[in-house]
C-alpha positions as CSV (number, residue, x, y, z in Angstrom):
1,M,14.1,24.0,34.3
2,N,10.5,23.9,33.3
3,H,9.8,26.6,30.7
4,S,6.4,28.1,30.1
5,L,4.3,26.1,27.7
6,N,3.7,29.4,26.0
7,D,7.4,29.8,25.2
8,L,7.6,26.2,23.8
9,I,4.6,26.8,21.6
10,K,6.0,30.1,20.3
11,Y,9.5,28.6,19.7
12,F,8.1,25.7,17.7
13,C,5.8,28.0,15.7
14,S,8.7,30.4,14.9
15,A,11.4,27.8,14.2
16,Y,9.4,25.0,12.5
17,P,10.0,25.3,8.7
18,H,6.5,24.0,7.6
19,S,4.1,26.2,9.6
20,Q,1.1,24.9,7.6
21,E,1.8,21.5,9.2
22,L,1.7,22.8,12.8
23,S,-1.7,21.5,13.7
24,K,-2.6,21.2,17.4
25,A,-2.0,17.5,17.2
26,R,1.5,17.8,15.6
27,L,2.5,20.6,18.0
28,T,1.3,18.7,21.0
29,K,3.2,15.6,20.0
30,M,6.4,17.7,19.3
31,I,6.2,19.1,22.8
32,Y,5.8,15.5,24.0
33,L,8.9,14.5,22.0
34,A,10.8,17.4,23.5
35,D,9.8,16.3,27.0
36,W,10.8,12.8,26.3
37,E,14.2,13.8,24.7
38,N,15.0,16.0,27.7
39,Y,13.9,13.3,30.2
40,K,16.3,10.8,28.6
41,D,19.2,13.1,29.3
42,S,18.3,14.8,32.6
43,Q,15.3,12.9,34.1
44,K,13.3,16.1,33.8
45,Q,10.7,17.2,31.3
46,I,10.9,20.7,29.8
47,S,7.2,21.3,30.3
48,N,5.1,20.4,33.3
49,I,2.5,18.5,31.3
50,A,1.2,15.2,32.8
51,W,1.2,13.3,29.5
52,Y,-1.8,11.0,28.8
53,F,-1.9,8.2,26.3
54,D,-5.3,8.5,24.7
55,N,-6.8,7.1,21.6
56,F,-4.5,9.2,19.4
57,G,-1.2,8.8,21.2
58,P,0.3,11.3,23.7
59,Y,-2.3,14.0,23.9
60,V,-3.5,16.6,26.4
61,T,-5.5,19.8,26.0
62,D,-2.9,21.9,27.8
63,V,-1.3,23.0,24.5
64,I,-4.4,24.2,22.7
65,N,-5.8,25.8,25.9
66,I,-2.6,27.9,26.3
67,A,-2.7,28.8,22.6
68,Y,-6.3,30.0,22.9
69,E,-5.4,32.1,25.9
70,D,-2.4,33.9,24.3
71,P,-3.4,36.9,22.2
72,E,-0.2,36.7,20.2
73,V,-1.0,33.1,19.1
74,R,-3.6,32.4,16.5
75,V,-5.7,29.2,16.5
76,V,-7.0,28.7,12.9
77,S,-9.6,26.2,11.9
78,T,-9.1,24.8,8.4
79,R,-9.3,21.6,6.5
80,T,-6.8,18.9,5.5
81,I,-6.4,18.0,1.8
82,Y,-8.8,15.1,2.6
83,G,-11.5,17.5,3.8
84,T,-11.3,16.7,7.5
85,D,-11.1,19.5,10.1
86,K,-7.7,20.7,11.1
87,T,-6.7,23.3,13.7
88,L,-3.4,25.1,13.1
89,I,-1.4,27.0,15.6
90,E,0.3,30.2,14.4
91,Y,2.6,32.7,15.9
92,K,4.4,35.5,14.0
93,G,6.2,37.3,16.8
94,Q,9.8,37.1,17.9
95,K,11.3,33.7,18.8
96,P,11.3,33.4,22.6
97,I,14.7,33.3,24.4
98,L,15.2,29.9,25.9
99,D,18.0,28.3,27.9
100,E,20.5,26.9,25.4
101,S,19.9,23.3,26.6
102,V,16.2,23.7,26.0
103,K,16.7,25.3,22.6
104,N,18.9,22.4,21.6
105,V,16.3,19.8,22.5
106,L,13.6,21.7,20.6
107,D,15.9,22.1,17.6
108,K,16.6,18.4,17.8
109,V,12.9,17.6,17.7
110,I,12.4,19.9,14.7
111,E,15.4,18.4,12.8
112,G,14.1,14.9,13.5
113,T,10.5,15.5,12.4
114,K,10.5,18.3,9.8
115,S,10.8,16.0,6.8
116,L,8.3,13.4,8.1
117,S,4.8,13.1,6.5
118,W,2.0,12.9,9.0
119,K,2.0,9.1,9.0
120,S,5.8,8.9,9.4
121,F,5.6,11.4,12.2
122,I,2.9,9.4,14.0
123,D,5.0,6.2,13.6
124,Y,8.0,8.1,15.0
125,V,6.0,9.2,18.1
126,Y,4.5,5.7,18.6
127,A,8.0,4.2,18.5
128,T,9.1,6.1,21.6
129,P,9.3,3.8,24.6
130,P,6.6,5.5,26.7
131,I,4.0,5.0,24.0
132,K,5.3,1.7,22.6
133,Q,5.4,0.1,26.0
134,S,2.3,1.6,27.6
135,A,-1.4,0.8,27.4
136,R,-3.8,3.4,26.2
137,Y,-5.8,5.5,28.6
138,N,-3.0,5.9,31.1
139,Y,-0.8,8.7,32.2
140,L,2.8,8.2,31.1
141,D,5.5,8.0,33.7
142,F,8.8,8.6,31.8
143,S,10.8,7.2,34.7
144,K,9.7,3.7,33.9
145,F,11.3,3.9,30.5
146,I,14.9,4.9,31.3
């Protein structure tokens, strides 16, 4: 059931309606949300990421590393409206073909987050049981929250 992280990145980049908001942090957290959503239903993640709760919530370097490796995906350094650094992930190719169940989970994450400001999005992520009920600087074991 695990799909390549590359396909998940490309799907989110092609389907998310606000591409200028797909920073490495937002995209990483959207993949976390997809893994959590899928785990709640099937006790399996979509990706094979070992999620870590660092200073900024669920974060790993897997997503940005894969983005850098794929010649079809662009990693663009820019600035936020506040002047801080921001790294966007862009993909302009065809939407990857995914299992219908995986596509449904990713679409659910998009629907649930597309209208959220950055602060509301972060609040949404922090409200998930694996983050809300865990201590920072630990790997997240989704099985403890079902």
